[in-house]
C-alpha positions as a LaTeX table, in Angstrom:
\begin{tabular}{lrrr}
\hline
Residue & $x$ (\AA) & $y$ (\AA) & $z$ (\AA) \\
\hline
Met1 & 6.15 & $-22.28$ & 7.51 \\
Lys2 & 6.01 & $-20.89$ & 3.98 \\
Ile3 & 5.16 & $-17.17$ & 3.87 \\
Ile4 & 3.60 & $-15.72$ & 0.70 \\
Asp5 & 3.59 & $-11.96$ & 0.15 \\
Leu6 & 0.09 & $-10.97$ & $-1.05$ \\
Thr7 & 0.85 & $-7.31$ & $-1.72$ \\
Ile8 & 0.21 & $-5.85$ & $-5.16$ \\
Pro9 & 2.82 & $-3.63$ & $-6.86$ \\
Leu10 & 2.31 & 0.11 & $-6.42$ \\
Gly11 & 2.30 & 2.05 & $-9.70$ \\
Ile12 & 0.17 & 4.25 & $-11.95$ \\
Ala13 & $-1.95$ & 1.22 & $-12.89$ \\
Thr14 & $-2.74$ & 0.37 & $-9.24$ \\
Pro15 & $-6.51$ & 0.78 & $-8.88$ \\
Pro16 & $-7.50$ & 3.34 & $-6.23$ \\
Trp17 & $-10.49$ & 3.13 & $-3.90$ \\
Pro18 & $-13.50$ & 3.99 & $-6.14$ \\
Thr19 & $-14.02$ & 7.55 & $-4.86$ \\
Tyr20 & $-10.30$ & 8.40 & $-4.40$ \\
Glu21 & $-7.70$ & 9.88 & $-6.73$ \\
Pro22 & $-5.24$ & 7.47 & $-8.38$ \\
Leu23 & $-1.47$ & 7.62 & $-7.92$ \\
Gln24 & 0.05 & 10.56 & $-9.77$ \\
Ile25 & 3.74 & 10.91 & $-10.67$ \\
Lys26 & 5.18 & 14.30 & $-11.56$ \\
Tyr27 & 8.77 & 14.50 & $-12.80$ \\
Phe28 & 10.43 & 17.70 & $-11.65$ \\
Lys29 & 13.93 & 16.72 & $-12.70$ \\
Arg30 & 14.67 & 14.61 & $-15.78$ \\
Leu31 & 18.17 & 13.23 & $-16.26$ \\
Ala32 & 19.69 & 15.61 & $-13.77$ \\
Pro33 & 23.42 & 16.40 & $-14.15$ \\
Asn34 & 24.25 & 13.95 & $-11.36$ \\
Gly35 & 22.35 & 11.20 & $-13.19$ \\
Ala36 & 19.30 & 11.16 & $-10.93$ \\
Asn37 & 15.67 & 11.82 & $-11.80$ \\
Gly38 & 13.33 & 13.54 & $-9.36$ \\
Gln39 & 9.68 & 12.59 & $-8.97$ \\
Leu40 & 6.86 & 13.81 & $-6.80$ \\
Leu41 & 4.41 & 11.02 & $-5.91$ \\
Thr42 & 0.89 & 11.93 & $-4.82$ \\
His43 & $-1.67$ & 9.38 & $-3.67$ \\
Ser44 & $-4.37$ & 8.83 & $-1.10$ \\
Asn45 & $-3.85$ & 6.76 & 2.02 \\
His46 & $-6.12$ & 4.07 & 0.52 \\
Leu47 & $-4.02$ & 3.00 & $-2.44$ \\
Gly48 & $-2.59$ & $-0.45$ & $-2.89$ \\
Thr49 & $-2.15$ & $-3.11$ & $-0.25$ \\
His50 & $-2.20$ & $-1.59$ & 3.21 \\
Leu51 & $-3.43$ & $-2.12$ & 6.74 \\
Asp52 & $-5.61$ & 0.27 & 8.73 \\
Gly53 & $-5.41$ & 0.02 & 12.50 \\
Glu54 & $-8.47$ & 0.19 & 14.74 \\
Ile55 & $-7.62$ & 3.86 & 15.36 \\
His56 & $-8.52$ & 4.60 & 11.73 \\
Phe57 & $-12.18$ & 3.89 & 12.51 \\
Tyr58 & $-12.31$ & 4.10 & 16.31 \\
Thr59 & $-10.33$ & 6.89 & 18.02 \\
Pro60 & $-9.39$ & 4.96 & 21.20 \\
Gly61 & $-8.40$ & 1.92 & 19.10 \\
Lys62 & $-4.92$ & 0.49 & 18.53 \\
Asp63 & $-2.60$ & 1.69 & 15.79 \\
Ile64 & $-0.87$ & $-0.88$ & 13.57 \\
Ala65 & 2.41 & $-0.53$ & 15.51 \\
Ser66 & 0.58 & $-2.05$ & 18.49 \\
Leu67 & $-0.37$ & $-5.23$ & 16.62 \\
Glu68 & 1.60 & $-8.44$ & 17.12 \\
Met69 & 2.99 & $-10.10$ & 13.97 \\
Asp70 & 1.01 & $-13.25$ & 14.83 \\
Phe71 & $-2.15$ & $-11.22$ & 14.20 \\
Leu72 & $-0.99$ & $-10.46$ & 10.64 \\
Val73 & 0.25 & $-13.91$ & 9.61 \\
Gly74 & $-1.76$ & $-17.11$ & 9.56 \\
Pro75 & $-2.83$ & $-20.20$ & 7.65 \\
Ala76 & $-4.54$ & $-19.77$ & 4.29 \\
Ala77 & $-5.95$ & $-21.73$ & 1.37 \\
Val78 & $-5.88$ & $-21.08$ & $-2.36$ \\
Val79 & $-9.25$ & $-21.43$ & $-4.11$ \\
Asp80 & $-9.55$ & $-21.30$ & $-7.90$ \\
Leu81 & $-12.85$ & $-19.56$ & $-8.74$ \\
Ser82 & $-12.31$ & $-19.35$ & $-12.50$ \\
\hline
\end{tabular}
């Protein structure tokens, strides 16, 4: 079976949910003496490709750790709508 990753890259151009804040990156250390940069990333929990478990909407529901992989992977088709 061929598996295709449908996730979108996470970055400052990633569109947020319409009423949520976009990803913000704050550099607190630039070209540190040890050669590392330091960044603080701030974003909502609804940014980019993600999965919400039932518990997100229904308190007694399952969290995503309780889901079987078979539930997340399945057959698909590509449709060109251009």
